[in-house]
Each structure stands twice: as C-alpha cells, then as structure tokens.
C-alpha positions, 0 to 999 in steps of 0.5 A: 213496929218501928223496924218494919217501918224501917224496913219498908222505907228502905224497900221504897229507897231501894226501888227508887234507886233501882229506878233511878239507875235505869233511867240514867242507863236509859239516858245514856243509851239514848245519847250514845246510839246517835254516835254512828258506826263504831270500828274496833281498830280505833277512831273512825276516818275523817268526815267526808272521806270515802275515796282516796287516790294513790298515785305511783309512788315516788322512788328517790332511794336510789336502790336498784329495784326498778320495780320498787315504786310500782310494787309498793303502789299495787300492794297499798292500792289491793290493801285498801280495797280489801280493807273496805274503809276506802274506795281507791279512785282517780285523783280527779274524783277522790276525797283524799290523795296518798302522796308516798315516795320511798326515800331509802332502802338499806340492805345490811348484814344481820348474821355474820357466821365463822370465817366472817361469812354473811348468812343472813341479811336485813333490808329496810325500807322507808316511806314518807307519806302525805295523806291530803283532803282534797275537798278542803285542801288540807293536809291531814297528816304526813308521816314516815314508815320504816319496816324491814325484811330479812332474808338468807344471804347465799349463792342465790342471794339476789332472789333471796333479796327480792323475797326480803324486799317484799316482806319490808313492802308488806309491812310498810303497807300494812303500817300505812293502812293501819294509820289510815284507818285507825289514828284519828 
C-alpha cells in the first residue's frame, strides 16, 4: 500500500513539474515576443536609422582609374538598395551618412613563372568608411576595409586589370554592407 501511495505522490510531483515547466516556457515566450524583428545576420541596425546617404567616394589613392570613386559609389548604393535594410536617400533627408574614401590601391605581382614573367597579379583596394547618425550628430563607427581581386597578366593587361579591380571593389562593398547590417 505504501508503494502505491509513493507512486501516486511521484505522479503528482511529475505533473506539477510539467505544469511549472510549461508556465516558465509561457513566461519566456511572452518576455521575448516583444523584442522586435529578428534578422539572421546579427543584430539589427540602430533604432531610427532607415535611410542612408552615400556621397560620391573620395579618391586620395593616386591610382590611375578615373572612374574608381564613382564605380564604388554606385556599387555600394546598389547593394544597399538590394539588401533592403536601408533606403538610399539624399543627405538632406537621410537618417545617416556613409563618408567613404579610397586611401590606396596596390597592384602587385602574384605569380611569377619561368624567366621572371608575371602571369598573375593582385590588386588590393583600401577604403575608409565613416558611418554617422545625422539625427544625433554622432559617429556610429569608422572602419577601414581592404580587399583584393586577382587577374591574369598578359598582353591585354589593362582590360584584365579592370576585371581585377572590379572584383576587389565588389568585395569591398560587400564587406561594407555586412558591417552596416550585422555588427551592432
């Protein structure tokens, strides 16, 4: 008889534990349901920043590519638009601004074959970015981004160099977007 009573008490305790677990789970769900939208890329952008101005990049690199700054600007604007986290806007009405400067471009030999012939080159682009909240007149962050593109070195090296530069700038703008949308 005592064994039956002990088993019944255990069933009662198990039921109480189960109900308590469900209550705790319910409270946790209520607590976290008010946290806002969750993104899979990390934390959400700062509150109140919905639009970003992207003035034309400055180019102080001294590299001989006259359309580099404009190309980077257009790539970044396009990525911001397609990412859909922010809206690109004029600086007069934007919540934040990205001031970007190309600080250096290096074109270096990567693969040297027999006879000291360079067969592959690496072009590295460095950009500094200042992300500022225009509403609060406060710097959110400033960072330096560096990435590269490789290209074949041949008789048609100039057009190949443009392809390497395009790869490098695509990677740089992707890095900027990743920092804009995830590292808060």
